[in-house]
N, C-alpha and C positions, 0 to 999 in steps of 0.2 A: 053196923059194926063190921061186917065183912067188907063193905066199901072202904071204910077207914083203914082196916088192916091191909087191904090190897094196895092202897096208895101211900101207906106209911113209909115203905122203903124209898119211894120216889121223893117224898118230902124230905127224908133224912139226907139223901144224896144231894138234893138241891141246896139244903141249908148248909151242908158241909162245904160245897163249892163256894157259896156266898161268904161264909165265914173265913175260908182260906184267903180269898182275895179282898176281904173287907179292908185290910190296912192300906190298900191302894186308894181307897175312897174316903176313909174316916180314921182319925179326926181331921187329917189334911190330905189333900191330893198328893199321891206319891207315884213314882214311876220306877220300874226296874231299870237298873243301869249296868247290867251284867256286860262285861266286855267280851269280845272274841279275840282270837289270836292276832288278827290284823287290825280291825277297828272294833266297832260294836254294831251289830245288826239292829239294835234298838236305837241308839243315839245317831247313827250315821246312815241308816237305811229306812227302817219302818216308821219311826216317829216323824222324820222329815217328810217322807212321802205322804203320810197321813195328814200332815200339816197342809201340804199342797191340795190333797183331796178335800179336806175340810174347808179350806179357803174357797175352792172352786164351787163346791156344792152349795155353800151359803150364798154364792152369787148366781145360783141356778145354772151352773156350767159344769162340763166334764173336764178334768185335767188332761187334755190331749198332749200338751207340749209345755215344757218349761225352759226359759232362758237362763235359769239359775244353776243349772247343772251342765258341765262341759261347755261346748259351744252350742248348746241346745240339746234337749233330750226328749225322745218320743215316749212319754210316760205310758200311754195306752199300749204301745207295741211291746215295751219291755215287760209290762204286765204286773210287776210286783206291787204296784200301788193299789191293785184290786179295786179299781174304780167302777167296774161293772158288776161287782158282787152285790146283789140286792140287800144283804145284811149290812154291808159296809155303807151302802148308799143311805140306808135308813139311819144308821148310827151317826155317821159324820155329817149328815144333814140336820139332824134333830138335836144333837148334844154338843156341848163344848168339846174341843179336841181331846183333852186328857180324859174326860169322862168316857167318850166314845172309844178311845184307845184302850182303856182298861176294861170296859165292858166286853171288848172282844175276847179277853181271856175268860171271863165268866161264861160267855156263850160257848166258847170252844170246849171248856172243861165240862160244861153241862152236856154237850154232845158226846164227849168221850165217856163220861161216867154213866149217863142214862142209856146210851147205846149199848155198852157192854152189859149193863144190868138186864136189858131186854134180851140180848143174845143168850145170856146164861139161863134166863127163864125159858127161852125157846128150846133149850136142851132138857127142859123139864127138871131143872135143878131147883132146890129150895130157895126161898127168898134170902136166907142167910148166906148160902153159897153165891147167889147172884150179887148180894151186897159185897161179899168178899172179893169177887172177881172185878166188880165195877170200881171199887176204891183202889185196889192194887193196880189195875190197868190205868186208870185216869191219872193217878199220882205217881206212876212209875218214873224211874229216872229218865226213860226215853222222852217222855213228854215234858217233864220238869226242866231237863237240860235244854230243851228246844224252845223254851219260853221266849228267848230273843228272836226266834225265827217264826214269825207269825204266819207266813205263807204255808210253811210246813205243817204247823199245828192246825190251821184252819182246814187244810186238805185232809189231814188225818182224822179230824172230828167227824167226817162223814162215813168213814170206813165201817164202824160198828153197825150203822143203820143199813148200809149197802149189804153187808154180810148177813144181817138179820133178814132182810127181804129175800135174799137168795135161799136161806134156810127155809123160809116159809113157803116159797113157791116150789122148792124141792119136795116138800111134804105134800103140797096140794097144787097141782098144775093149773087148777081152775081159779086160783087166787088172782085177784085183780091188783095185788100189791106190786106186781112187776111194772105197772104203769108209773110208779114212783122212781124207778131206777134211772130213767133218762134225766129226771130233774136232779137227783142227787149227784150223778156223774157230771152233769153240766155245771153244777155248783162247785164241784171240785176243780173243774177246769178253769172256772172264773177266779180262783184264788191265786193264779199267776205262778204256780209251781208245778209244771207239767210232769216232772219226775215222779211225784207222789201219785199222780193219776195213773201213770204207767205202772207203778208198783201196785196200786190197788187193782188194776185190771189183771195184772199177772197173778196176783194173790188169789183173787176171786176165780180167775180162770183155772189155775192149778187145783184149787180146792174143788171146784165143780168137776174137773176132769177125773180126779181120783175118787170122789165121793158120789158122783152122779153119772157122768158119761160112761165110765167103765162098767159099773154094776147094772145100769139101766139102759141096755142097748136099744130098747124100743122107744126111748125118749130122745134119741140123738137128733132126728130131723126136727122135732119140736124145739130142742135146745138151740140148734143152729139158726132157725128162723128167729127165735127170740133174741139171740145174741146180735144178729145183724140188725134187727129192728131197734133194739135198745141202743146199740152203739151208734147207729145212724141218727137217731133222735137226739142222743146226748151231744154228739158232735155238732148237729145242726143248731140246737139250742144255745150252745156255747160258741157258735161261729163268730159272734160279735167280738169276742176276745181272741179266738183262735186264729182268725185270718190276720189281724194286725200282728199277733205274736209270731205267726209263721213268716210274715214279711220281715220282721226284725231278726228272726232266727236265720233266715236265708242270707241276710247281710252280715251275720255275726261270725265270730270265731268259734261259736259253740258247735257248729256242724262239721268242724275239721276232723272229728273223730279222735281216736286214741293217739296221744302224743306223748310218748315216753312214760313218765311216772304218773300213775293215777293218784288222786288226792285222798281217797277214802278207804285204803286197804286195812282191813282188820288183821290182827295177828293173834296167835294162840294166847298170848299174855292178856289180851283184852277180855278173854273169856273169864278171867279171874274177877273182873268187875261185877259179874253176876252175883258173886258171893260177898264181896266187900267193895263198896263203891270207890273208895280212895286207895285201893291197894297199890295201884301204879303211881299214885300221886294225887294231890288235892289241888285242883285249879284255883280254889278259893284262896289258898295259901301260897300259890305260885310254886308248887312242888311237882306239878304234872310235867313230865319230860317233854321238851320240844322235839325230841328225836323222832316222835311218832309222826311229825309233819302234818298233823291234822288236829283240828279242835277236839277237845274232850267230848263234846256233845255228839260228834259224828260217829263215834265208836262205843257209845255208852248206853247201857240199858240196865236198870236195876229194879227188880220187882220185889225185893226182900229176900232174906236168907231162907225163911221157911217156905214161901211160895216156890222158890226155885228148887228146893229139895223135894217138895211135893210133885212138881212138874217132872223132875228127874226120876222119881219113883214110879211114875206112870209108865216108864219104859218097860217095866216088868209086865205090863198089860198088853203089849203090842200083839201078842199071839191071840189073846182072848177077845180083844176088842178092835173091830175094824176102824172105828173112828180114831182111836188113839194111834193105831199103826199109820194111818194116813196123815195125821197131824205131825207125827215124827218124820215122816217122809218129806213133808213140805218144809219142816224146819231144816232138814239136811240140805235140801235144794237151796233154800235162802241163805244158809251159811256159806255154801259154795260161792254164791254171788257176792255176799258181803265181804268175803276174803279177797276178792278182786285179784290182784297180781300174785297173791299167795295161794291162789286156787288153781286146781287142775283144769278148770274151764276158762282160764284166762283168755283164751283165743276168742271167746264170745264178745269180749269188750272191744274187739276190732270192728264189730258190725253194728249197724243201727238196729234197734234204738238204744242198745246198751252203750254204744260209743258216744252217744249224745250227752251222757251223764257221767261225771267224773267222781262221784262220791257214792259208790255202790254200797258202802257200809250202811247207808240209810235203809237198806232192806231189813235192818234190825227192827224196824217198825212191824213188819210181818212176823218176825220171830217172836217179838214180845207179845203180840196178840195171841199167837198160838201157845206160847208157854203159859200165859195166864189161863187160857182154856184148859190146858192139861193140869194145872194146879187146882183149878176148880173141879175138874173131874175127880181127882183123888180126894179133895175135901168133901165132895158129895158122897163118895164111897164111905168115908169115915162116918158121916152122918147116917147113911143107910145102915151101917153096921150097928150104930147106936139104936136106931129104930127097930132093927131086927131083935136085938137083945132085950129091948123093952117089951116087944111082943112075946118073947120067951120068958119074960119076968126074971131076967138075970140082972146081977149087980152091974150098974152102968155109971157110977159116979166118976170113975176114971175116964171114961169116954166123954162124959159131959165136960169135965175139966180140960181134956185134950182139945175138944172142939172150941171151947171158949178161949183157951190159951192160944191156939193157932190163930184164931180170928183177931184177938186183941193185940198180940205181939206183932203179927204181920201188918196190921193197919197202923199201929204206932210206928213201926219201922219205916214204912214208906212215907208217912206223913211227917215224921221227924226229919227225914232226909229232905223232903220237898220244902218244908218250911224254912230250913236253914240254908238252902242252897243260894238263892238269889239276893243280891243287895238291892236296897231301895233307897231313894233319896226324894226329898220334896221336889215336885215338878217345877217349882219356882227356881230351884238351883239349875235345872236343865234349860229352862226357858230364858234365863237371864243372859244378857249380852256379855260374852267373855271380855275380859279387860283389854286384851290386845286388839279386839275388833273395833274398839272405840277410837283407834288411831287411824283408821282407814275409811275413806268415803266409798260409796258403792258405784262410782262412775266408771271404774275399770274392773276387770276380773282379778281374782286372787287365785293362788294355788299353794299347795304344800309340796315340796319336792318329795318324790315317791318313797325314799328311804325314811321319811318321817313316820311311815307306818311301823317301822322297826321300833320306834319309841313305845308304841302300844304293845308290840310283840315282846320286847324285852321286859317291859313292866309286868305284862300278863304272866310271863314265865318266871318271874323272880318274886313278885309281890302279890300276884293274883288280885283279889279285890278285898283284901283285909282293910284297906282304906279307900272305900269307893269314892270319897270326895276328891281323891287324887285324879280320878278320871274327869272330873269337872274342870280341873286345871288343864288337863291335856286337851280339852276342847278348844283351848287357845291356839292349837297347832294348825288350824286352817284346813283340816281334812274335810273331804266331802262326806256326805251330802248335808251334814249338820248345818252348814252355813245358809241353807235356804230358809232356815227358821228365822233368820235375821235379814232376809232378802238381799244377801250378798252373793253376787254371781261367782261361781267357783269353776275354774277351768278343769279341775280334776273330777273324776267320777267314781262313785262306789256303787257297783252293781254286780248282779250275778254273772253276766257276761256282756261283752260289748260288741258293737259292729266292727267290722274290719277297719274302717277309716278312723273310728274313735280310738281303737287300740293303737293304730299307727301313729296318730298325732300325739297321743299321750306318751307313747314310748319315746318318740323323737324328742319331745319337749322336756321330759322328766327323767329319762334314763340314760342320757348321753353325757353324763357329767362325772366328775371325780370328787371323792370326799375322803377325809382322813378322820377316823373316829378317835384317834389319839390326840391330834392337835385340834379337833373340833372345827376344821376348816373345810369348806367345799368350794369347788370351782366348776361353774356351769360352762358347757361347751358353747361354741358359736352357734351350732345347730340348735341347741336348747334355747339360747337367748333369742335368736331370730324367730324361732317358732312361737315362743311366748309373745314376742312383740306383734307378730302377725295375727295372733289370736287374742289381742286386746287384754293381755294379762300383765298387769303392772306390779302387783303386790305378791311377794314370795315369803312364805312362812317356813321357818326352819329352826332346828335346835343347834345348827352349825352356823358359824360365821361364813358368809359368802365373800370370796376373795376377789371377784370380778370388779374391775374399776368402774364399769357402767351400772353397778348395783350399789345403792346407798342404804345402809341400815337406818330405819326411821323410828323404831320402837322395840322394846323388849319387855317381857314380863317374867318374874321369878316365882318359883314354887313357894307357897306360903311356909312349907316345912323344910325347904332347902333339900328335899330328898329327890328332886327331879331337875333335869337340866333346864336352864333358861330357854325361853322361846323367843325368837327374833322375827320381826317383819321387816323386809327390805323392799326398796322401790327400784324398779327397772326403768331405765331411761328409753326415750325414743319409741314408745309403744304406740302402735297404730290405733286409730279410733275404731269403735265398733262398726261404724258405717263411714265410708269415704269414697271419693271419686279419684280416679287416676288414669293416666295414659302412659305411665312409666311402669312397665311390668315385664316379667320374664315368662315366655310361653314354655310350659312343661307338659309332658304327657305321662310320665312314669315317676314312681316314687324315688327311684334312684337318681333321676334328674333333680328332683327337689332336694334330696339329701346333699348332693354335690354342690348345688348352688347355695342353699341355706347354711351350709357349713362354712361359707366364706365370711369372715368377720365383717367385711364391708358390703355384704350382699344387699342390704337395704339402703345403702348410699346411692345406688344406681337404679334400684327397683323398689316399687311400693307394694308389689304383689307378685304372686306366681299363679298364672292362669292357664287352665287347660283349654287353649284356643289356638287357632291358626290365623286369626284376624290380627293384623298388624296396624297399630296406630302410631301416629307421629308424636313422640314425647314432647311435652311443652311444660312450661312452668305453671300453667293454669291448674289450680287445685279444685276448681269448681266450688259449688256451695250445696250443702246438704242440710235440709231442715226437716226435723222429725215431727210429723203431724200426729202420728199415733204409733205407739210401740207396745202393743199387746202381744202376749206369747204367740197367738196364732194369726195375728194380722198386724202388719206394719206398713204405715203409709208415710211417704216422703215427698217433698217437693225438691226438685233438683234444678240447678242452674249451671250451665257450662258454656264456654265460648269455643269449645272444640269437642270432637268425638272423644268419649271417655268410657270407662267401665265403672259401674257402681259395684263396690266390693262390700260384702257383709260377712262378718265372722259368725255366721249361723250355719250349723251343720246342714248340708244339702241332702236331706233325707227324703225318701219318696213321699210325695204329698205337698211339697212346697211348690207353689206356682207364682209366677210374676206377671203382672199386667202393667204396661207402660201406656199412660194416657188412655186407660180403659181397654187396651188391646193386649191380648196375651202375647208374651214374649219369652224367649228362651233363657233359662238359667244355666250357667256353666260352673264347673268346680273352680274354686279359688283357694289358694294357700292350703292345698291338700284336702281340707274337709269343709271349707266354707263355700259360699256361692257368690256369683258375680252376674251382672246383667249389663249388656251393651246399651249405652246411652248416647244418642246423637246430640250434637250441639243444640242448645236452646233451653227452653224452660219446660219441665215435664213433671208429671205426677207418677210416682212409682208405688205399686202396692205389692207386697209380698204376703201371701196367704197360705196357711197350712191347711190343706184339704185332704185328710187321710182317707183315700178311696178304699183302702183295705177295711177300714172301720165301717164304712157305709155298705160295702159288699157283705161284710159279716152281719151287719144289722139286718139287711134284706133277707139273708139266709135264715137268720134266727127268727124273724117275724114269720116267714113262710113256714118254718118248722113248727113254730108255736101254734099256728093255725091248724096244721095237720095233726099236731099232738092233741090239741083240744078236741078236734073232730074225732080222733081215734078214741079218746077217753069217753066221749059221749056215746059213740057207736058201741064201745065195749061194755059200758055200764048199763045201757038201756036196750041192748040187743035182746030180742026175745028168743028163747031157745027154739030150735027147729024141731 
């Protein structure tokens, strides 16, 4: 009986999570289709990336690179595909795509809810208080609003267990549980969202500093040794992902630091959302103001009215209880960070690592965790008062009712919010080929002009998702990365951050145009047109009519309800092939040279490419012959025939790891058309192989294997070492 009662709360929490997400699986498979301000992190990021992961794993491969995003995209380096997470490897290898995708949510929320339950129990709180904290925390607005952001949630799901282990070893330095911390921290790193790992380390570090380092001076040397050992092991175990990510980050615009306005600044008005979730506006109905310049989910956390009042009431205990005082101190620190430019410590965001992340309001995750603990502390005190009155045989019916009412109303409050927040649609609606895509072949790249994201933005802030099926219509717009679901290469990219060259080429191609929202007419500049031509991009999607004479509209689709603008697809003329040979090119070495030359309307009449080389070839009318033998994402083989010296030009992003061999001999690759690659080909018949060999991944793999060996040896030594 005791065994049953001990595990009953865990069973209840597990069943609650399963029931909450059951509509995603039964009676039909469904998917959340919640939009974001720009696009949708589900429809345009996570689901397409998991599609690529699922496809690769079922072929016993890792998704290192894809040709379907941009001019090629290093999936492993950017990291959000989470291809090296053991949990995801298992899910997407063994289950169908939609099943694996939705099972992620079940596992994430099980981690959140069970982790917080065990944390509360570690504070020696009653099972009822632990249930209270667990449900409030897991289904808080912080986590529910972040359901479209899988990387965030998966990283957060480890936090309660990391905190739990710190609590346990704080009580007992002889505990071997510290051996689990490197694994948990490394798993966080493998989720592809480093900011949440930084937040976790800062959170645990500050908690340990005020609750352990300061009061227990004799433990400081021991703490320092353990921190260095755990940190080194965690970094080493995750090196297989960290090294490729570091390489991507070094080449990205993410390391530029603070640049003007930050993206995630909280304001005092956002604090009102702790008491009423939609007091500033309801994103579901399109009433949340766009003036905040950041998505609702980034500055939102709701744990229920009663729990927040309980947490606030704990402030009266700061003098009598050291733990409460320290938790409030941490809340104050994290609020200063979350307020970013509205904070007196704004200067910190000019320095790494804070300058690497532009949404500091995400530190609400730490604040939410602490507020739930404070609410649990007061709830436990109320129960202790009841127990004391029972021992004194005093009348306790009022306290019984209070305890039951607090629990029932609080749980209903957060679950009611959570259940009604996200729209769902049958996955068949999302997987179906949009009507407009049926009009284009996949022989050339497509793109949507950048202000097409404003269609999502405007609809989000005027209609929300009252009619979620309207977002299925908007999928006709050609935005990235949804098009990979239908194996259509898209020149545009939707990602957390981009490398410098990717940012440059997209900006030049898609942001140097003029448009008129009144007349619904747009004119693309010569620079935009020539860049698209050089990048093998023929099909342009837009809600505006394109006025250029060398662009021909070939199809359109209309909204079924006539409440959204028609979407057009147009065809650009004289687009360069994906692979070609030429000796007619313009040598360039700087981006300003490229802009000057490509901005000439007749630039491609005299040149076929812009190459970063000093080698001069004699232009001829010879076009050569290119035969594609194999065109896999990470290996491409061609036979080439030329009657004169030429350059082979490929519209493939020249990212570190690409190597070229000509007739089985390694040869040099040079930049072409700003972001592509080119190889010198002497006259004659040749075989050219382009192969993506990500050395950073192999270096990381070697470090991770070595660390794993040392880690296992350390565990064996620690567990079986005989006391001296």
